[in-house]
Backbone as JSON, one array per atom type, in Angstrom:
{
  "sequence": "MNSGFSKVSNLKVNRASKIAITLTSSTFFLYALGQAPIFKNIIAGAFSCSS",
  "N": [[-10.12, 31.52, 4.46], [-7.68, 32.83, 4.46], [-6.05, 31.08, 5.91], [-5.93, 28.95, 4.17], [-4.46, 30.04, 2.07], [-2.01, 30.5, 3.33], [-1.32, 27.9, 3.86], [-0.87, 26.91, 1.26], [1.27, 28.55, 0.4], [3.14, 27.81, 2.3], [3.49, 25.14, 1.66], [4.7, 25.42, -0.84], [7.1, 26.63, -0.09], [8.19, 24.62, 1.53], [8.56, 22.63, -0.4], [10.38, 23.87, -2.13], [12.55, 24.22, -0.39], [13.11, 21.57, 0.17], [13.97, 20.69, -2.35], [16.22, 22.32, -2.62], [17.8, 21.41, -0.48], [18.19, 18.77, -1.28], [19.65, 19.19, -3.65], [21.98, 20.47, -2.66], [23.01, 18.47, -0.95], [23.44, 16.4, -2.79], [25.34, 17.55, -4.51], [27.42, 17.96, -2.71], [27.91, 15.3, -2.05], [28.76, 14.31, -4.55], [31.06, 15.86, -4.83], [32.55, 14.9, -2.66], [32.85, 12.3, -3.56], [34.47, 12.76, -5.79], [36.76, 13.61, -4.48], [37.66, 11.34, -3.21], [40.13, 8.95, -3.76], [39.77, 6.24, -4.4], [37.19, 6.03, -5.5], [37.64, 7.68, -7.66], [39.36, 6.12, -9.22], [37.63, 3.99, -9.82], [35.62, 5.3, -11.26], [37.15, 6.34, -13.38], [38.0, 3.95, -14.5], [35.54, 2.88, -15.28], [34.74, 4.73, -17.21], [36.81, 4.46, -19.07], [36.46, 1.86, -19.87], [33.95, 1.98, -21.1], [34.33, 3.62, -23.3]],
  "CA": [[-9.43, 31.72, 3.19], [-6.31, 33.22, 4.75], [-5.31, 29.89, 6.32], [-5.7, 28.16, 2.96], [-3.37, 30.67, 1.33], [-0.76, 30.26, 4.05], [-0.99, 26.48, 3.64], [-0.31, 26.76, -0.08], [2.6, 29.17, 0.37], [4.01, 26.98, 3.14], [3.79, 23.95, 0.87], [5.67, 25.81, -1.86], [8.38, 26.85, 0.59], [8.7, 23.3, 1.92], [8.99, 21.95, -1.61], [11.59, 24.54, -2.6], [13.65, 23.92, 0.53], [13.46, 20.16, -0.03], [14.76, 20.63, -3.59], [17.51, 22.96, -2.33], [18.55, 20.5, 0.39], [18.59, 17.63, -2.11], [20.71, 19.65, -4.55], [23.22, 20.7, -1.92], [23.54, 17.2, -0.47], [23.95, 15.63, -3.92], [26.58, 18.18, -4.99], [28.44, 17.65, -1.7], [28.21, 13.88, -2.21], [29.57, 14.17, -5.75], [32.36, 16.46, -4.53], [33.24, 13.94, -1.81], [33.22, 11.19, -4.43], [35.61, 13.21, -6.59], [37.93, 13.73, -3.63], [38.12, 10.02, -2.8], [40.91, 8.34, -4.85], [39.23, 4.92, -4.77], [36.09, 6.27, -6.42], [38.23, 8.24, -8.88], [39.85, 4.99, -10.01], [36.47, 3.25, -10.3], [34.97, 6.11, -12.3], [38.06, 6.38, -14.53], [37.96, 2.62, -15.1], [34.24, 2.72, -15.92], [34.72, 5.53, -18.43], [37.77, 3.93, -20.04], [35.87, 0.63, -20.39], [32.79, 2.27, -21.93], [34.71, 4.29, -24.55]],
  "C": [[-7.95, 32.05, 3.4], [-5.46, 31.99, 5.12], [-5.0, 29.01, 5.11], [-4.54, 28.71, 2.15], [-2.02, 30.41, 2.0], [-0.34, 28.8, 3.91], [-0.32, 26.28, 2.3], [1.09, 27.34, -0.15], [3.59, 28.36, 1.19], [4.43, 25.72, 2.39], [4.84, 24.26, -0.18], [7.04, 25.99, -1.25], [9.01, 25.51, 0.98], [9.27, 22.57, 0.71], [10.3, 22.54, -2.12], [12.77, 24.21, -1.7], [14.07, 22.45, 0.4], [14.34, 20.01, -1.26], [16.15, 21.2, -3.34], [18.39, 22.03, -1.49], [19.05, 19.3, -0.42], [19.74, 18.0, -3.03], [22.02, 19.82, -3.81], [23.83, 19.38, -1.45], [24.11, 16.37, -1.61], [25.24, 16.22, -4.46], [27.71, 17.89, -4.0], [28.87, 16.19, -1.82], [29.11, 13.64, -3.42], [30.96, 14.74, -5.54], [33.19, 15.52, -3.67], [33.69, 12.73, -2.62], [34.45, 11.54, -5.25], [36.88, 13.3, -5.77], [38.51, 12.37, -3.25], [38.86, 9.33, -3.96], [40.37, 7.0, -5.31], [38.11, 5.09, -5.8], [36.59, 6.86, -7.73], [38.69, 7.11, -9.8], [38.69, 4.2, -10.6], [35.81, 3.99, -11.45], [35.84, 6.15, -13.56], [38.03, 5.04, -15.26], [36.65, 2.4, -15.85], [34.2, 3.5, -17.24], [35.67, 4.98, -19.48], [37.22, 2.63, -20.66], [34.75, 0.95, -21.4], [33.2, 2.87, -23.27], [35.5, 3.36, -25.46]]
}
């Protein structure tokens, strides 16, 4: 029974860490995109075209 509980808690931790890693990597990616002038121009052009 103890091993089953540790498996469940381990699964929850793995899932939470996966979500945290995904969030940090996506925010870093978006930040890097914002820093790159080429992507800034593309994004600005896309938004100006859509509006």
